[in-house]
N, C-alpha and C positions, 0 to 999 in steps of 0.2 A: 449493515454499519462498516464505515468507513475511517480506518485510520488517518490524519492528514498530518503528519511530521512536517516539523519547524520550515519555515517561518512562523506558520500557521497553529502549529498543536491545535489541534480540534479533531474532537469525535464527532463524527458527522452520522446523524440518523437519517436514512434513507425513508424509509418509512415506518410508519408503526401501525399495528391492528387492534383495535380493541371491539368488545362487545357492548351491544347496547346493554344497560341496565335493564333486567327483568321488571321491575317496577318503576322504570324512569326515573331513577333516583341523580339526579343531576352531582350529587357529592359522589356518589360511587363512579360515576364517570370518571370524576378528576381523579379521583385517588387510583383506580386504574390505569388510568395514565403514568402515573410516578410510578406503581406499581411496574408497570412493564418497561420503564425508561431504566429506573433502576436494574431488573432482571436483564435487560441487554448491554448495559456499559457500567452495572456493578457499582452503582451512585448511591446517596441514601436519600433522596428527593422525597419521600413518602414519611420518611422522618423529620425532616427540616420542612415541608412545605403541607402537610396532609393532614397535620395534628392542632388542633385548636384553632382554626384557620375556617373562614364561609367560604361558602362556594364562589364568591365576588372576587374575595382575595385567590385563590385559589387559580382561577381564571387566570388572575395577571399573571400568576407564577407560570403557570400553564405555557402565555406569551413567553415568559420570561426563559425557561428550559428549550421551547421551540427554537427560541433565536440564538442561544445559547450552543444548541447544537446540528443548528442548519435540518432543522426536519425537512423532508423535501414532501411528504404527504400523509397526511391521518386517514386513515379507516376505519369507520365504525359499522362494526359486520352484525348481524342479525337484528337488522332493524325490526322484523315483526315478531322479536318478544316483545314490541310495547302494545300488540292489540290489545291486550287483555287489564293496560293501565293507560285510561282513556284521557284524562288529566294531565298525566307522568309524559305522556307520547306528546301531547300539543306543548307541553313546558318546554321537553328534550328536544324536539325540533327547533322551537325557537331559541334554545339557546346552543345548537349547532351551528344557526345562522349569525347568533354573538359570537360565536368563537372564532368563524371564519372570517369577522372583522378585526378580531383582538390579536390572534394568535400570526394572520395573515398566511398562511399554509392552505393548502386545498382540503378540505375536509370531506372524502366519499362514504355516504351514507350506503352499504349494500343490503340488500334482503332476498326473501323471496318473492312472488308476485301477488304474496296476500301482504306485503308491507306498502304495495301502489297507496293505497286509502291513506295511509299515514304520511306518505311523501307528498302525498297532492292535498294534503290537509289545510293548506295556505297559500295565498298563489307566490307569495314573495318566499317559501320554500321551494315551490315546485320552478317556479323561474332559477331560482339558483343551479337546483340538480340538472335543468335545461340548458344552462348557460354554456357548457361548453358541447353538450349532448349528452342525451341519456341513453342506456343502453337495455334491451330486455334479453337477459341470455337464457335463451332457452334450449331443450334439451338435444343432443345431436341427433340429423336423419341419417339411415343410412345411405351409405355412397363413401365419395370420396375420402371426406373429413373423416369420418368414423373408422374407415380404413387405415387411415394414417395416425391415429389415436392409438389403435387396437396394436398396430405394428408397433410402435413406442413401448407403448407398456406391457407388451410381448417382451422386451428385453427384460425385464424384471421378471425371471424364470429361475425357479430356486429345483425343481424337481428334475430328477435324473433316471431318464436321458431327456432330450427339453425334446418339445411336442413342437411341433412346424404346426404353425397357424393357416390353417384353410378358411376356405368359405363355409363350411358347416359351423365352425367354429365361432366365428365372426357374427352369423346369424343366429345363433344358438345365443352368443351373451348379448346381443342385440336385444333379440327377444325379453331375455331375463331381465336387463337393466332398461330398458324403453330410452338409451342413450344417454341416460344421467351417467355423467361422468362417476358420482362417487359411489353409485354403485355397481357401475362396472370394475371398477377397481377392489372396491370389498369384495366381490363376486370371483374378481380371478385370484386374489389373495387367499381367500377361506379353501377357494378350492386346491390351491397347493398345499393349505396347512392340509387337507385331507387326506391329500394321496399321501405328503411325510409323514403324517400319523399313523395311516396304515403300513407304511413301509415300517414303519419301527416298531412294530407287532409282530408285521409278519415277512421278515427277512428275504429277498428276491422278490417281493411284489414290486410290479410295474408302476410304475409314476408317469404314466403318459397320461394326460390331462382330456379327457371326452367329451361330447354334447351331452352326453347320456349323464357325465359326475357334473357337468355344467348344470343339467336341469333339477338332477336330486340334492346338487348344493345350495342352489336356489332355491327349491320347495322347500327346505328345511331351516335353513339359516337366514333368508331372507322372509320369511313367511310373515314376520309383523309388516315391512311394507308391500304385502301382497295386494291390499288392496288398492293404493296408490300406483302398482304396476299396471296394474288391471284397466284403470281409471285412464292412465297415456295409453296403453295398446288399444282402447276402445275411442281413444282421443277427446274423451270427457271430460274439460277441463274444471267446470263446476267442481267436480270429485276429485280430479286431482289437487286442487285447492286447499282438500281439509287433509291432506296428508303430505304438507310440503316440510316439514320440519323432521330429519333423519337423527335427532339427538339419540333417541330409543336403539336406533340402529347402532349407532356409534359405541353408545355403553354394551350393547350385544356382541360386537366385535372385539371390544375392550376383554371382554369376559372370556369368550374364545383365547384371544390372545394370552390369558392369563392363564390360564388351562394350559396349554401348548410350553408356557416357560414353567411353569410346575410341574408338566409332565405328564400331568395324569389323564387316563381318561380316554387315551385315541379310540376311535371306533375299528369292530373288526375289518369292518366292509362299508361299503357305500350306501347300500340300503337301511344300513342300523338307524335306527332313531338318533335325536340329539339327544345329549347327555340329560342326567337329570338336574344337573344344575342349571345349565341355559332353561329347561322347562320351566324348572322353580322361580326364575329371576323375573318378576312381571316387566311387562318392556315399561313400565310409567316409575319404575323403580327409579330413585335418584343416582347420583355418579359414585357420591359417597357411599350410598349402600352397594352400590355392584361394584366398586375397588376394594369396601372392606370384605365382603363376600370371597371374593376374587384370592386378598391374602392369606383371611383363615381358611381355606380351602389348599392353601398350599401349606399348612401347618406351623403360620404366624402368628404368635399369641395375642389374642386381641387387642391388648393393650397396647402391644407393638403395631399392631395394624392400625391401629387409629390416629397413632403419633404421625406414622407413615402417611398416610391420607391427609389429616392435617396439616401437615408438613409441605406437600406436592399442591393443595388445593391454594395453601396461603401464598406460596412461590408464584403460583400460575393460576390465578384464581378463573381465567377466560379458558384455562384449558380442556381440551376433548378428553376423554378417557384413555384412548389410545396415548397421545402424549404424557399424560397424570402417571399412566401405567411405568411408562418407558423411565421417568423419571424415578420411579418411585424402586425399579427393577435395579437403576445404578445405583442406589443406594443401599439395596441389597446385597448387590454385590461388593461394594466397598467394605459394609460389615453385615457377616452372617446374621439371618432373622434369627431370633428364639423362638425355637420350635416347644411347642408344650408337650409335655410328656405323658404318656396315656397314663391314664385313673388304672390303679391298680382293679379288678374282679374282686368284688366282695363277696365269699363263699360264705353261706350259712354255716351256720355254726353244726347245725344236726348233719352237715354235710360230711363235715369234717371226720378225719381217722382219730380211733378214738384216743390214741397215744398222740396225739395233734395237742400242744403244750394251750393252746387259745381256748380249745374246747376243756380241758380238765381246768384252766381256769375258768371261766366260761359258768362251766357244772359246778365247780367249787364255790363261786361266786353266789349261784342261783339258790345253792343250800346254806348260805351265810357266813362261808368260809373264808378265809382270805387267801390271798393269791399264792401268797409261800406255804398256810398251812394245807389248801388243793394239792399243789405239788408235791410236799412233802408226803400225803398221804396217797400217792400215785409212785412214788418209788422214782420221782425224776429226781431229786435231790437227796441228799442222805443227811441225818441229823447230826449236829456238830460233835465233835469229841470231846469229852469231859476227862479231864486230866486229874483224875484222884490222887496223884503220886504229889501234887503240888499241895 
């Protein structure tokens, strides 16, 4: 976003990213567009243009907003989400062609390799996608490019003392991520979180990143994408295409991050198994369930956790768990969470001392006596004094 001062007085949106709706809903895509603009420049286009309007009307309004803010490029990400919506996928791709003609800005669809059949579904769409050249962004090969990427990533190191990036570490990280940028970043981040957690439990413990640590963290924390890594390691593209969606991994990393924020359950050593909270969370669990589980595990009341998650998802419908957790964390810092008080343990009456008031009243009630009479008979209370002089 660029704010141009007088004489233009223009708030320019350089680029905007949306996610393809899972069911191919054109209306949802239009609403997401207005939501994204509202979040970025604090407008109310959803209220003005996304209520009681048809898709055709919203497309015209999208063109108006795009021109009003000199939108440079519109990115439609995660096109592979349309694989399960055969009718919706075709309709959405035709809609994108019409969108390019209407709003007059480049619309770039992005997806994994499994999105190629969708992008090549019609000749006109395939032609537009290759009009200025198409790009297949494959994983990195070991070599100069990979080394340069790791050296820049290694600057984001928060352990103490800092670990020198060796050829052995480069090889280990590549072997466990197979050159996939997202996996490499998450692996380095999770390894550092593991070391910092151990250091908090054991003061003076070294925070050196080792190849052994990389292997252990990859085995425990990246287990859900292990089949994909194996397929890439064997160069089996057919098998790798089945594991192109890393959303479950994003949810898992979000859960690990929430545990770190909540200060719970750091492992004592690198050989320790993953915490029960991670094992209990299925890979297919929805983003909302993962976030709710994280918040309630931090002691946030159920109703407050649901409200926080609903607010975060509403403000960022296309956000990944890490982004949503950051939003929720900022809200929690602004206003402390409501912590559920522990429920008092109920002790059976028979286990209470004989002079316990609860046992005296319960025994009296069982004998048909009122609470006052039971307490009076036990000598706990005195009978009222009668004033005969009156």
